[in-house]
N, C-alpha and C positions, 0 to 999 in steps of 0.2 A: 357559428359551427366552427369547429377547429380546423385549422389549415396546416398542412404539413409540407415542408420543403427541405432543401438541403443546402448546407453551406458550400458555396462554389470553391472555397479555399481548402477545407479539410474533409468535405463530404459528409460532415456530421448531420444526422437527421434532427430537424427542428420542428417543433409544434407551436403555432400561434393560435390565439383565440379566434381570429377570423382572417379573411383574405387581406393582405396588406395592399396599400395603394401602390402604384407603379414607382412613384418617387419617394416612397416611405423608406427610411433607412432601418436596417435590421442589423443587430450585433450578434455574432455567434458566441455563445457562452463557453464554447470549448476552445477555440483558438483566438477569439477576440477580433476576428475579421468583421468589417462592416460592408454591407452591401445593400442595394435597394430592392424593393419588392419586385420591380420589373426584371431585374437580373436574376432573382431567385428561381424563376421558372426554368431557366436553362443552366447547364453547368459544363465546364470544360471536360472533354473526354479524358478517361483515366490514362489511356495510353500515350496521350500527348499533353501532359500537363504544361500549363502556361508557366513561363519563367517569372519567378518573383522579381518585382522591381525594387530596387533600393528606395529607401524612404525619400531621398532627395529627387529621384527620378519619377516618382509617381505623379501623374497628372492631377491637377487640382479639380475637384468636383465642381461643376457649375451649379450654383445655387439658383433656384427658380426666383425670378423677380416679381415683386408685387405691383399694384396699380401705380405706385408713386415712383417706381423705378428702383426701389430698394430690394433687399433680399429678405425672404422669409426665413426665420430660424428653422432648421431641420430638427425634428423631434426623432431622436434615436429610439427605436423600439426594440426591447430586449425580449428574447424568447423565454418561456417559463421552463424551469427545470422540474422534472418530475420528482415529487416528494416521496421518500421511502416510508413505509409503514413501520414505526418503531417496534410494534409488537412482533412483526415478522422478523425484523432484524435481531431482536432479542432471542426469539425462538431458534433462529439460525445459528446464532452464537452459542447458545446452550447446547444445541445438537452437536456442533462442532467439538465442543468441550467433551461431550459424552463419547463421541467417536474417538477422539484423541486419547481419552482415559482408557477406553476399551483396548485400543491399539497398544498403549503402554502396558496395560495389564497382561495382554497376550504375550508381548515381548518379554515381560518379566518372567511369566510362567515358562516360556520356551528357552530363554537364555539367561535369565538372572537368578531364578530360584535354584538352589542346590537340590538335586534329585535325592530321593530317599536312599537309594543304594550308595550314591557318591557320598552322601553325608555320613553314612555308617562306615563305609570303607575308608574314609579319611581319618578314622580313629584306629585303623589297623596298621601297625608299623610295616613298612615296605620290606623288611627282611623276614617277615612271617612266611611260612611255606605251606601250611595246610589250613585252608579256611572252608568252613561249611556254612550254608545259609538255609533258612527255612522260612518261607512265607506263611506263617501260622494263621494269621487272620484270613488270607485268601483261601487256603485249604479248608479252613473251618466252615466255609460256605458250602462245601461239598461233604456232608457227613459220611458218606460212603468211602471217602479217601482218607479219613483221619487215621485209620490203622496204618496207612503207609507213611504217616508222619512219625509214628512211635519209634521206629528204629533209630532215627536221628535225635528226636526230641527227648526220648526217655533215657538218654545216656546222661552226660554231665550237664547238658542244657537244662534238663528237667529239675535238677537240684538247685541250680542258681535261679531259675525262674520261680520256683516254688517259694524260695526264701524271700525274693523281692516282692512276690504277690502277697505273701503273708505280712510283710512290713507295710504294705499299702492297704491292708484290710481286705484283701481278696482271698477267696478260698481255693481257686484253681489257678495254677500257674499257666496253664495253656490258654485260659480264658483272659489272662492278664496280658499276654504277649501278642503283638501284632506281627513282629518279625524278630528272628533270633540269628545271630551269627556267633559261631565258635571258632576261634583262631588259635593256632599254635605255631611256635617257632621250634622245629625239630633239628637240633644241632647238638649231637652228643647227648641225646635224650630230649626232654622238654625244657628248652632254655628260655621259654616265654609262653604265656597263655593269657587269653582275655576273652570275655563274653560281652556281646553288645545286645541289649534288649531294647527293642522299640515297643512302647506300650500301646495299647489300643486307644486309650484316652490320655488326655493331658494329666500330668501328675504333680504332686507337691513334693519335690525332691527333698526339701528340708524335713518334712514330716516323715518320709520314708527313712532318710538317713538317721534321724534321731532314734528310730527303733532298731536300727542295724548296729550302731556302735558310736564310739567317740568321734567328734568332728575335729578336723585339722584344715589347713588351708595351703594351697600351692599356687603360687603366681596369681593370687586373687580369686582362685576357684576353690570352694569348699569340697572336701571329700570326707568319707567316713571309713573308719577301720572296723570292719565287721567282726562280730564276736560269735558267729554261728559255727556250724560243724561242716565237715567235709571240705568241699571247695570254698565255702564261704568263711572258713576259719582263718581269721586275720587277713581276709581279703580287702583290697582298696576298692571303694565304690564311689564313683562321681557321676554327675549328670550335667552334660553340656547344654541341654535345653529341657523343656517340659515334656519331652516324649522319649528321651534316651537315658538309659542307665547303663554304665559300663563297669564291669566287674573285672579286676585284675587279681587272680588268686595268689596266695603266698608262694614263695619259692620262684625259681626260674627267672632271676633277674627282675623281681617284681617292681622295684622302683624305677629301673630303666624303661621297662615296658609302660608303666604308668605315666612317666614324663613324656615319652614318645606319643602315646595315645592322647594325652591331654593337649599337646602342642600340634597334633596332626593337621587340623583345619588350617592352621597358619603356615604350615610347611607341607602342603599337599604332595609336593614332589617326592617327599620322602615316605609316603604312605602308599598302601595298596591302591587307593583311588588314583594316584598319580602314576602308578607303574603297571597295573594289570592290562592296559590296552585293550584292543578290540576283542581279543580272545576272552579276557576276563569279563568284559561287559556282556558278551554273548552268554557265557556260562552262568553268570549271576542273574540272567533274566529269567531263569528257570524258577519254579516253585520250591524245589528242593535241589541243592546243587553242592558240588565239591570242587574246589579249585586248588591245584598243586602248583606251587612255585618251585621249579627245579633248582634248588639250592640246599645248603646244609645236608642233613641226612637224606634228603630227596633229590639230590643233584642228579642222580642217575635214573630217577623214576621214569621219566619220559624217554630218555636215551635208550634204556634197555628194551622197551616196546618198539622203538624205532629200529634197533638192530635186528629184532626178530622178524620184522616184516619187510625190510628194505629190499630183499631179493624179489619178492612178489610185487611189491609196490614201491619202486625206487623214489619217486618224488616225495611221497608221504614219509617213507622210512628215513630218508636223508634229512628231511626237515625236522622230524621228531628227535633225531639225535642232537639237534642244536636248539630245539624249542625251549623257551623259558617257562611257558605256562601250558598246562593241560587240565581239562576238567570235564565232568559229566554233569547232566541235569535231568530232571523230570518235570514235566508240566501237566497239570490236571485240568480236565475239561470234559467235553463230550467224548473225546478220545484221550488215551494216555500218550503223551509225546516223550520220547527219550532222545538224548543227543550227547555228542562228545565233540570237543573242539581242541585245537592247538593253535598257538601263535606262530606266525610265519615272518620271515625276514622282510618280505615286501608284499604288497597287494597282488602283484603278478604271480608270485609263488603260490599264494593261496588260491588264486584262480586256476593256475595250472594243476594243482593237486585236486581240486574239485572236478576239473575236466577229466583228468586221468582216471580218477575213481569212477566217474559216471560212465566212461567208455570202457572200463575194465571188467574183469570177470565178476565183480560184485555189484555191477550196476545193471543187471538184467532182470531184476525183479525175482519172480518165483524161479526163474531158470539160472539164477546166479550160482557160481561155484567158488568155494573157498580154496585157494591154492594150499598145497600140503604144508609148506613151511608156516604159513599163517595160521593153520589149524592149531599149532602148538601154543599160540597165544590165545586164539579164540576157541577155547576148550568147549564152549557151548555151541559151537557152530554146526554140530551134527544133529541138533534136535529139529523135529518137525515144525515146532512153533517158531523157531528162529527163522526158518525159511518162509513159512506161510504168513507170518506177522511182520517180523522185523525187516527182512530183505525185500518183501513184497512191496513195502511202502517207503523204502529208504530214499533219501535225497542227499546228494552230495553238493555242497555249495560253499559260499564264502561271504564274509562281510568285512570290508577293509582288509587288514592283514591277518584276519582269522579264517582258517579253513575248518569246516565242521560237517558233520553228518547228523541227520535227524530222521526219525522214523515215528510212525504213530500206529496205534492198535487199540482195539476195544479193551476195556478194563478186564473183561473175562479172560482175555488171552495174554494179559500183560505181566503175570507174576514172575515168569522166568527172566524177562528183561528187567524188571523192577529190582530183582535181586542183584543185577549187575550194575545198573545205573543208579540205584538208591542204596548203595552199599556203605553202611556206617563205619566200616573198618578200612575203607579205601585210603591209602596214603599213610595209615598208621605204622606200617612196616615198610622201610625203604626197599 
């Protein structure tokens, strides 16, 4: 029967095949200490450990004498070490590798992989000041909302998407597109323009390009000079990966825009992805959105609105006078959600604006009142729907240095608000 004891030196638990004799020597496999079976039954208390003796000071063990007066050789008995099951060890190692791989994969998804929006906006030069986005693929999952996409998609975006879809062998431009971005640099007119199309499935860019026009090369990247009509006439088309097609129309510093868009991911700080901050990220989270960069022909776009409301809402108005980014968005789902945001100089400023608006005359739900000066800007504020839908569910809050308002309403009562927040002409006139 197995016998268990402890090493009096290191307190390690030891297992023997059977009970040792009182004078039988035992060696601890952990610390190497040797002790007799008799001493194994007791151990020194933990709170009063015996002082270790130096090797030269250790008393010599008296060996038992035999009948002839000599000594018997002492047989040192070693304890058995528990053997590990190799199959269990293998499974444990394999499980650890799976867990580490999963952790690594999650880390990559959260921190390593470039997000879809960040990827697309890294191809928009940072000096562009009017950018629109459409999450076509997601909105298409709600057939009842497709009509709300048409004001944005059926303008210039539709011509570009249709030409690319045709070159890819697709019949419908909207079915070909997963996401679309239309961007302009308005400075003395249109000084630059580009379209970014993210396709629903992976594409063969070479095959599409061959049907568009002649191929050339820039810094090792192939591009095609389209021979189509309208915006596609003499447009430059290139593909950074198997899901993106970027179109730079002729005119408006075409070559400069093309080079900046091509180099964007390697110089992110010079692109909208590196500049639009918390406000831009919030605005671009919508399903249809418009982002205004207060520069060029639009440098006074946000400032003018701020001047008009600063008497009634000082924190908001004063910040808008100096805001760099402003935008609106629409999100589709069980309810229609609409919102507007500005960037602020600090997180505290954004928080203060949200608090001020929540505690002010427009933060009282159905009982909200629009001050007279602000009515000049909010020309729609007198409608019944505005009060009963928009103001009844409005929320003022912030995210980082972005201050924003958001409201929700049933689709049946959303048309008036959609004309404001899903306005395809917003920003076209400074």
